[in-house]
C-alpha positions as CSV (number, residue, x, y, z in Angstrom):
1,M,-38.3,-20.8,-19.4
2,D,-41.4,-22.6,-18.4
3,C,-44.7,-21.0,-19.4
4,K,-47.7,-21.6,-17.1
5,T,-51.1,-21.2,-18.5
6,S,-53.4,-19.4,-16.1
7,E,-57.1,-20.0,-16.0
8,P,-59.2,-17.2,-17.6
9,R,-60.9,-14.8,-15.3
10,R,-64.5,-15.4,-14.9
11,G,-66.8,-12.4,-15.0
12,P,-70.0,-12.1,-13.0
13,R,-72.9,-14.3,-14.0
14,S,-75.5,-12.6,-16.1
15,E,-78.2,-13.2,-13.5
16,D,-76.0,-11.5,-10.8
17,T,-75.8,-8.3,-12.8
18,L,-78.2,-5.5,-11.7
19,P,-80.5,-4.6,-14.6
20,A,-79.6,-1.3,-16.2
21,S,-83.3,-0.3,-16.0
22,A,-83.3,-0.5,-12.2
23,A,-84.0,3.0,-10.8
24,S,-84.9,2.3,-7.2
25,A,-83.6,-0.1,-4.5
26,V,-85.3,-1.0,-1.3
27,K,-83.8,-2.7,1.8
28,V,-86.0,-5.3,3.4
29,V,-85.2,-7.5,6.4
30,I,-86.4,-11.1,7.0
31,V,-86.7,-11.7,10.7
32,G,-87.9,-14.4,13.0
33,G,-86.9,-16.7,15.8
34,F,-84.4,-19.4,15.6
35,G,-85.1,-22.1,12.9
36,V,-88.2,-20.5,11.4
37,G,-86.9,-20.6,7.8
38,K,-85.3,-17.2,7.1
39,T,-82.3,-18.6,5.3
40,T,-84.6,-20.8,3.3
41,L,-86.8,-17.9,2.2
42,V,-83.9,-15.7,1.1
43,G,-82.4,-18.6,-0.8
44,S,-85.6,-19.6,-2.6
45,V,-86.6,-16.1,-3.8
46,S,-83.2,-14.6,-4.6
47,E,-82.4,-14.1,-8.2
48,I,-78.7,-14.1,-7.4
49,R,-76.6,-16.7,-5.6
50,P,-77.5,-15.8,-2.0
51,L,-74.8,-15.0,0.5
52,T,-75.2,-17.0,3.7
53,T,-73.2,-17.1,6.9
54,E,-74.3,-20.5,8.2
55,E,-72.1,-22.4,10.5
56,T,-72.4,-25.9,11.9
57,M,-73.9,-26.0,15.3
58,T,-71.5,-27.5,17.9
59,Q,-71.6,-28.5,21.6
60,A,-70.7,-25.0,22.5
61,A,-74.3,-23.9,21.8
62,V,-75.7,-26.5,24.2
63,G,-77.5,-24.6,27.0
64,I,-77.3,-21.3,25.1
65,D,-79.4,-21.8,22.0
66,D,-83.0,-23.0,22.5
67,I,-83.4,-25.8,19.9
68,A,-86.7,-27.1,21.3
69,G,-88.9,-28.0,18.4
70,V,-86.0,-27.8,15.9
71,E,-83.8,-30.5,17.3
72,R,-82.8,-31.7,13.8
73,K,-81.3,-28.4,12.8
74,T,-77.6,-28.7,12.3
75,S,-76.5,-25.2,11.1
76,T,-77.3,-21.7,12.1
77,T,-76.9,-18.1,10.7
78,V,-74.2,-16.3,12.6
79,A,-74.3,-12.9,10.8
80,M,-76.8,-12.5,8.0
81,D,-78.2,-13.9,4.8
82,F,-78.3,-11.7,1.7
83,G,-80.2,-11.9,-1.6
84,R,-81.8,-9.8,-4.3
85,I,-85.0,-9.8,-6.2
86,S,-86.3,-7.5,-8.9
87,V,-90.0,-6.7,-8.4
88,N,-90.2,-5.2,-11.9
89,R,-87.7,-3.6,-14.4
90,H,-87.3,-0.6,-12.2
91,L,-87.6,-1.7,-8.5
92,V,-85.1,-4.0,-6.8
93,L,-85.4,-5.4,-3.3
94,Y,-82.2,-6.2,-1.3
95,L,-83.0,-8.9,1.3
96,F,-81.2,-9.2,4.6
97,G,-82.0,-12.2,6.8
98,T,-81.2,-11.7,10.4
99,P,-79.7,-14.3,12.8
100,G,-82.4,-15.9,15.0
101,Q,-80.5,-16.5,18.3
102,E,-80.7,-13.8,20.9
103,R,-76.9,-13.9,21.4
104,F,-76.5,-12.5,17.8
105,W,-79.2,-9.8,18.1
106,F,-76.5,-7.1,18.6
107,L,-76.0,-7.4,14.8
108,W,-79.6,-6.2,14.2
109,N,-78.6,-2.6,14.7
110,G,-76.6,-2.5,11.4
111,L,-78.9,-4.8,9.5
112,F,-82.0,-2.6,10.3
113,E,-80.3,0.6,9.3
114,G,-82.1,2.0,6.2
115,A,-84.6,-0.9,6.1
116,L,-88.0,0.1,4.8
117,G,-89.8,-2.8,6.3
118,A,-89.7,-6.4,7.5
119,V,-91.2,-9.8,6.9
120,V,-91.6,-11.8,10.2
121,L,-91.5,-15.5,9.6
122,V,-93.5,-17.4,12.2
123,D,-93.6,-21.1,13.1
124,T,-96.9,-21.9,14.8
125,R,-95.3,-24.8,16.7
126,R,-93.2,-22.2,18.6
127,L,-95.1,-18.9,18.5
128,E,-93.2,-17.8,21.7
129,V,-90.0,-17.3,19.7
130,S,-91.7,-14.5,17.8
131,F,-92.7,-12.4,20.7
132,D,-89.4,-10.6,21.3
133,V,-88.8,-10.3,17.6
134,I,-92.1,-8.5,17.0
135,G,-91.5,-6.3,20.1
136,R,-88.1,-5.2,18.8
137,L,-89.7,-4.2,15.4
138,E,-92.4,-2.2,17.2
139,D,-89.9,-0.5,19.4
140,R,-87.9,0.6,16.3
141,G,-91.0,1.6,14.4
142,V,-90.3,-0.7,11.5
143,P,-93.4,-1.7,9.6
144,F,-93.8,-5.5,9.2
145,V,-96.0,-8.2,7.9
146,I,-96.4,-11.7,9.4
147,A,-95.7,-14.7,7.2
148,V,-96.7,-18.0,8.8
149,N,-94.3,-20.6,7.4
150,A,-95.7,-24.0,6.3
151,F,-94.2,-26.7,8.5
152,P,-95.8,-30.2,7.9
153,D,-96.6,-30.9,11.6
154,A,-97.5,-27.3,12.5
155,P,-100.9,-26.7,14.2
156,V,-103.3,-24.6,12.1
157,H,-104.7,-21.4,13.6
158,S,-107.1,-18.9,12.3
159,T,-105.9,-15.4,11.5
160,A,-107.9,-14.1,14.5
161,E,-106.2,-16.6,16.8
162,L,-102.7,-15.6,15.5
163,R,-103.5,-11.9,15.9
164,A,-104.5,-12.5,19.5
165,A,-101.5,-14.7,20.3
166,L,-99.0,-12.3,18.8
167,D,-100.8,-9.2,20.0
168,L,-100.9,-7.6,16.6
169,H,-102.6,-4.4,15.5
170,D,-105.6,-5.1,13.1
171,S,-103.8,-3.4,10.3
172,V,-100.7,-5.7,10.2
173,P,-101.1,-8.2,7.4
174,V,-101.0,-11.9,8.3
175,I,-100.4,-14.4,5.4
176,H,-99.4,-18.0,5.0
177,C,-96.4,-19.0,3.0
178,D,-94.0,-21.8,2.2
179,A,-90.4,-20.5,2.5
180,R,-89.2,-23.3,0.2
181,D,-91.3,-22.1,-2.7
182,R,-90.1,-19.1,-4.7
183,G,-93.6,-18.0,-5.7
184,S,-94.9,-18.1,-2.2
185,S,-91.9,-16.3,-0.8
186,R,-92.3,-13.6,-3.5
187,D,-95.9,-13.2,-2.5
188,A,-94.9,-12.5,1.1
189,L,-92.5,-9.8,-0.1
190,M,-95.2,-8.3,-2.3
191,T,-97.6,-8.3,0.6
192,L,-95.0,-6.2,2.5
193,M,-94.6,-3.8,-0.5
194,R,-98.4,-3.3,-0.7
195,Y,-98.6,-2.7,3.0
196,L,-95.8,-0.1,2.9
197,H,-97.5,1.6,0.0
198,T,-100.8,1.7,2.0
199,L,-98.9,3.3,5.0
200,A,-97.2,5.8,2.8
201,T,-100.5,6.8,1.1
202,A,-102.2,7.2,4.4
203,N,-99.4,9.5,5.6
204,L,-99.8,11.7,2.5
205,E,-103.5,12.2,3.1
206,P,-104.5,15.4,4.8
207,Q,-105.3,15.0,8.5
């Protein structure tokens, strides 16, 4: 009788295990137009191996997806990106990156369910791809911050110019970040957390 040696089962990696001290979990969505860096941000900041649903772009997308300004992009998110980051020993953020193409926006309904807030990634070379995204957040009443992603050839605008171009309320934070850098991406998330805390505190104050 032949005996076959099976490979030992591998348990979860230590960094994938949720800390026992974690008491609160918050759902945050990372949104933006096509090719603004959502998958990159989730991947750079996640403390676990991020889940991605990227697929290679094919000829079938020609004439459907607007790739103006991102012609070198060869893959695209077709469902979502998922990651996790511990803000401290007690608070964990679950990150959900949304697909950028309009034809996948029907997936947003599920991704936004239960979300406390959003980080909107913006590419100043293509500000127009952010208009509908911001409009959808405003329609849903989802608080958000603007994070201007650092692209090498992107034009530089002042915060006032960006507010005017994106038609933002004065209270919405606008920051600059590099989605490739973990520290910079974490700062963007912390800006959102501080903004949400400010909103919550304001709502608790007597009118």
